[in-house]
C-alpha positions in Angstrom: 0.0 0.0 0.0 1.4 3.5 -1.0 1.9 6.2 1.5 -1.0 8.2 -0.1 -3.3 5.2 0.2 -2.4 4.8 3.9 -3.1 8.4 4.6 -6.4 8.2 2.8 -7.4 5.1 4.6 -6.5 6.5 8.0 -8.3 9.8 7.2 -11.4 8.0 6.2 -11.4 5.8 9.2 -11.0 8.8 11.4 -13.7 10.9 9.8 -16.1 8.0 10.0 -15.3 7.4 13.7 -13.8 4.0 13.0 -10.3 5.1 14.0 -9.0 7.3 16.7 -7.3 10.6 16.2 -4.0 9.0 17.0 -4.1 7.2 13.7 -4.1 10.4 11.9 -1.8 12.5 14.1 1.3 10.8 12.7 0.3 12.1 9.2 -0.2 15.8 10.2 2.6 18.2 10.7 2.7 20.7 13.6 1.8 24.3 12.4 1.5 27.6 14.3 -2.1 28.3 15.5 -4.5 25.4 15.8 -3.3 22.2 17.3 -3.3 18.9 15.2 -6.3 17.7 17.1 -8.3 20.9 16.5 -7.4 20.9 12.8 -8.5 17.3 12.5 -11.7 17.8 14.4 -12.8 20.4 11.8 -13.0 17.7 9.2 -14.5 15.2 11.7 -17.3 17.7 12.6 -17.8 19.1 9.1 -18.6 15.6 7.8 -21.3 15.1 10.4 -22.7 18.6 10.1 -23.1 18.1 6.3 -24.9 14.8 6.7 -27.1 16.3 9.5 -28.1 19.1 7.0 -29.0 16.5 4.4 -31.2 14.7 7.0 -32.8 18.0 7.9 -33.5 18.8 4.3 -35.1 15.4 3.7 -37.0 15.3 7.0 -37.9 19.0 7.6 -41.2 18.3 9.5 -39.6 15.6 11.6 -36.9 18.0 12.5 -39.4 20.6 13.6 -41.4 18.0 15.5 -38.4 16.8 17.5 -36.7 20.1 18.0 -33.1 21.0 17.2 -31.5 19.3 20.2 -33.2 15.9 19.9 -33.0 15.9 16.1 -29.3 16.5 16.2 -28.7 13.7 18.7 -30.7 11.3 16.5 -28.8 12.4 13.4 -25.5 11.8 15.2 -26.5 8.3 16.2 -27.8 7.6 12.6 -24.6 8.9 11.1 -22.5 6.5 13.4 -24.8 3.6 12.6 -25.2 4.2 8.9 -22.1 5.7 7.3 -22.9 7.1 3.8 -22.7 4.5 1.1 -23.5 6.8 -1.9 -22.0 9.8 -3.5 -25.5 11.2 -3.9 -26.5 12.9 -0.6 -30.1 12.6 -1.6 -30.2 8.9 -0.6 -28.3 9.1 2.7 -31.4 9.2 4.7 -33.0 6.1 3.2 -32.9 4.2 6.5 -33.7 7.1 8.8 -37.3 6.2 9.4 -36.6 2.6 10.3 -33.8 3.8 12.5 -36.2 6.0 14.4 -38.4 2.9 15.3 -35.4 1.5 17.3 -33.9 4.9 18.3 -37.2 6.3 19.7 -39.3 3.2 20.6 -41.5 5.2 22.9 -42.4 7.6 20.2 -43.6 5.5 17.1 -45.4 8.4 15.6 -42.0 10.0 14.8 -41.0 7.1 12.6 -44.3 7.3 10.8 -43.8 11.0 10.3 -40.4 10.4 8.8 -41.6 7.6 6.7 -44.3 9.9 5.3 -41.8 12.7 4.5 -39.5 10.3 2.8 -42.2 8.8 0.7 -43.4 12.2 -0.5 -39.8 12.8 -1.7 -39.8 9.4 -3.4 -43.0 10.3 -5.3 -41.5 13.6 -6.3 -38.3 12.0 -7.6 -40.0 9.2 -9.5 -39.6 8.7 -13.2 -41.8 10.9 -15.5 -44.5 9.2 -17.5 -47.7 10.3 -19.2 -50.8 9.5 -17.0 -53.8 7.7 -18.4 -56.4 10.1 -19.8 -60.1 9.7 -20.4 -59.4 9.8 -24.1 -57.1 6.7 -23.7 -59.9 5.0 -21.9 -62.2 5.5 -24.9 -59.8 3.4 -27.1 -60.6 0.2 -25.0 -63.1 -1.9 -27.0 -65.9 -3.8 -25.3 -64.1 -7.1 -25.8 -60.8 -5.7 -24.3 -62.6 -4.9 -21.0 -62.4 -8.6 -20.1 -58.6 -8.6 -20.2 -57.4 -5.0 -20.0 -54.9 -4.4 -17.2 -54.2 -1.0 -15.9 -50.9 0.2 -14.5 -50.3 2.7 -11.7 -47.8 5.5 -12.1 -44.2 4.8 -10.9 -44.6 7.4 -8.2 -47.4 5.6 -6.4 -46.8 4.2 -2.8 -49.0 2.8 -0.1 -48.4 3.5 3.6 -50.2 1.9 6.5 -50.1 4.1 9.6 -51.5 3.3 13.1 -50.7 6.9 14.2 -51.9 10.3 13.2 -48.6 11.2 11.6 -50.2 12.7 8.5 -52.3 15.1 10.6 -49.1 16.2 12.4 -47.4 16.7 9.0 -50.3 18.8 7.8 -50.3 21.0 10.9 -46.5 21.5 10.7 -46.8 22.3 7.0 -49.2 25.1 7.9 -46.9 26.3 10.6 -49.4 25.4 13.2 -49.1 23.5 16.5 -49.4 19.8 15.8 -52.0 17.7 17.5 -51.1 15.2 20.2 -50.0 11.9 19.0 -52.9 9.3 18.8 -53.0 5.7 17.8 -55.8 4.2 15.9 -56.9 0.6 16.5 -57.0 -0.1 12.8 -54.2 1.1 10.5 -55.1 3.8 8.0 -53.9 3.3 4.5 -52.6 6.2 2.6 -52.0 6.5 -1.2 -49.1 8.8 -2.2 -48.3 9.7 -5.8 -47.2 12.6 -8.0 -49.5 14.6 -10.2 -47.5 16.7 -12.6 -44.8 18.2 -10.2 -46.7 18.0 -7.0 -46.8 15.0 -4.6 -50.4 14.1 -3.6 -51.7 12.0 -0.9 -55.1 10.8 0.4 -56.4 8.1 2.7 -58.0 5.1 1.1 -60.4 2.4 2.3 -59.4 -1.3 2.2 -61.4 -2.1 -0.8 -59.7 0.6 -3.0 -56.3 -0.4 -1.7 -57.1 -4.0 -2.6 -58.2 -2.9 -6.1 -55.0 -0.9 -6.8 -52.8 -3.5 -5.3 -54.4 -6.2 -7.5 -53.9 -4.1 -10.7 -50.3 -3.4 -9.7 -49.8 -7.1 -9.2 -50.9 -7.7 -12.8 -54.6 -8.6 -12.3 -56.9 -7.6 -15.1 -59.6 -5.1 -14.4 -62.3 -7.7 -14.6 -60.3 -9.8 -12.1 -60.0 -6.9 -9.8 -63.8 -6.3 -10.0 -64.5 -10.0 -9.4 -62.4 -10.1 -6.4 -64.0 -7.0 -5.0 -67.5 -8.2 -5.7 -66.8 -11.5 -3.9 -66.0 -9.6 -0.7 -68.6 -6.8 -1.2 -71.3 -6.9 -3.8 -71.5 -3.1 -3.8 -67.8 -2.7 -4.6 -68.4 -2.9 -8.4 -70.1 0.6 -8.3 -67.3 1.8 -6.1 -64.6 0.6 -8.5 -66.3 2.3 -11.4 -66.2 5.6 -9.5 -62.6 5.0 -8.4 -61.5 4.4 -12.0 -62.8 7.9 -12.9 -60.9 9.3 -9.8 -57.7 7.5 -10.6 -57.7 8.9 -14.1 -58.6 12.4 -13.0 -56.0 12.3 -10.3 -53.3 10.9 -12.6 -52.8 7.7 -10.5 -52.9 5.4 -13.6 -50.1 5.4 -16.2 -51.6 3.2 -19.0 -53.1 -0.2 -19.8 -52.2 -3.3 -21.8 
């Protein structure tokens, strides 16, 4: 290993907290002014500050909800547990919401709030694709309706929350005091997707979730309707209305 490679390895290990300052001190010459430790600490802290800023950008409402001090503590713990594995800072916080479940086990609403924020960002960053239009729907022949398969847009996601994380996010987004954390007996399902350049979200009932999940799994529209009708005879009329909503809201991308 060359001298340069050894210095780089020791420096990376020090910045990541995997090696002590002593491993780097031998590579640094004394200079007037700041001590070697003080100079090294600038890089050590700058790395963590920048990653904390990236987490704050991705989880703005979670940051506000936790407050500066607690959020910074959680960020430091996450940085130590999950060193950055990508050159793109955008993806550094991918495991932050799951991390919060273990880091703050007494406050599960925080993990849901973070998961909601991250999913909104995923919807925003999803690949562009033209949504299905009502004109496209008119191209489906009567015979095709028995086999036609609709596809959801790439930006769509489902979340199942037991806590009122979305209500908390909405209040924080309006710069209002958030409601107290409340747990529901039955998880609420949320549909998240992007319409043009704006992430959208709304709660959906179990039958609508099953219909969209079935279509995404490759079921034909007739199969989706048959499954829904087997569980609830009135679901057919609901699905017809949902189809109009899905098209109007740009939830569907096409059909085959």
